[in-house]
Steps between C-alpha positions, in 0.01 A plus 500: 500500500624849416436679833389412851151614599653695791651750253209513256287716728728797425321528166173578682403824672221631726166554330271796558153428634276525193232299319752352255732324746457164328585644159802681643615176662474316169706771332767480770523122478527515121778759540669277758498208257663716232743703712617208713550289184299214645504174309227236471492306824629788712299569814327832557496671840251343739165658581645607836801669336281684250267619776789622717670695220196644319262557793230332294232289666509122482181484285653746249822297480310177450280660233807626313669160512179330392475737200861427400429128528191538280712680240738204493794703632550324832408168657439427866609193693323427829737558789780617267384834360470663157740432212558649156362275226659404172401751229176406329457738203137417437401557863750767606383785279143528621254790506542508878876538477483763228246700700737492799784626282282783375334566837551844648523678167301821477154531352626708209769243422244219497269698271795579273583130482136425420510757223812351341363146513136566417563740213709223345224250581241722331717531189549123476132431560399742224646254250308201638196337343168661585378161620752523783429865571127424517566365850558859609175617344312224682648607834389858451147386413453353849403824678288633213157388620518555875644715774796321652729562793841665502652161579339339195616779269848468646503126429372552145759765416777300669397201286504730194863598555613148582316350202655766277846407629434131436365565150817696420683169508800549728444298821789669682354846439158372605646381832673833556176688433325279755772570758471875449123480538541303822743762630267792434168330570458613861591859418259516207211352695546761774600804296368447146169315504326724758570803278369387161167440332461128433319534168762749382771252600342233281467754218869591532586136444264486201687794350828323573371186327389707197845659478670159506293398198638803311863389498823535692527877517146552630535206738821636650364851539172387655669274755744775595214745554307239699784431745578872529136555597522234772812668635336843508196374689708312757743788556210743541344267756830486690520880501141526623572263787809698594300827498201349684628216723171496691338343191731201502 
């Protein structure tokens, strides 16, 4: 083994008390694995060592280790501890791991990443057969005959963007789009959806669909405008909360 567990704890540091302790723990352990040059079979610090160095609670430590095990990064042996696994390319690069890598990035950065990916997606999809694109039209027909909830409109429009990414034909890009949506989902549901008209939201996606049918240039422009609009609404909501905290 490359290093004793007694010296590995130096790669950890105290954590602040915040709602994302588990995520921060996962990031620290991933950094430990890289910076300490651990090899498959090497033992990670024990739960007790991690708790002592990071000030994290035992449940948070166990949740972080369980997440890393689920990702296929570590394995646990009863009575022995946690150990780095042999690399497993198919399991190692997972949406969960990628979201951890990207976690903590600012809202504007996430929206910018969405814009880069989804404008490309829209361009690619504009060249697809209408039979494939008809899936999008069918999704947008769902709210046409009845009043539906914000949650239902959210799920329809989320499905629209994910279906569009899948139609575009690059599964890696589709996974990245899904990850970015997962990262921004909580923010949008708190700061976007309460500030929009639901029927107008569906109509905005109809206009986006129509633009995609008109070719790459229109598709790119419409998607860019759409994501810019989302960003403006969310940032305005953040400003309103800052100016009127009693409304939060």
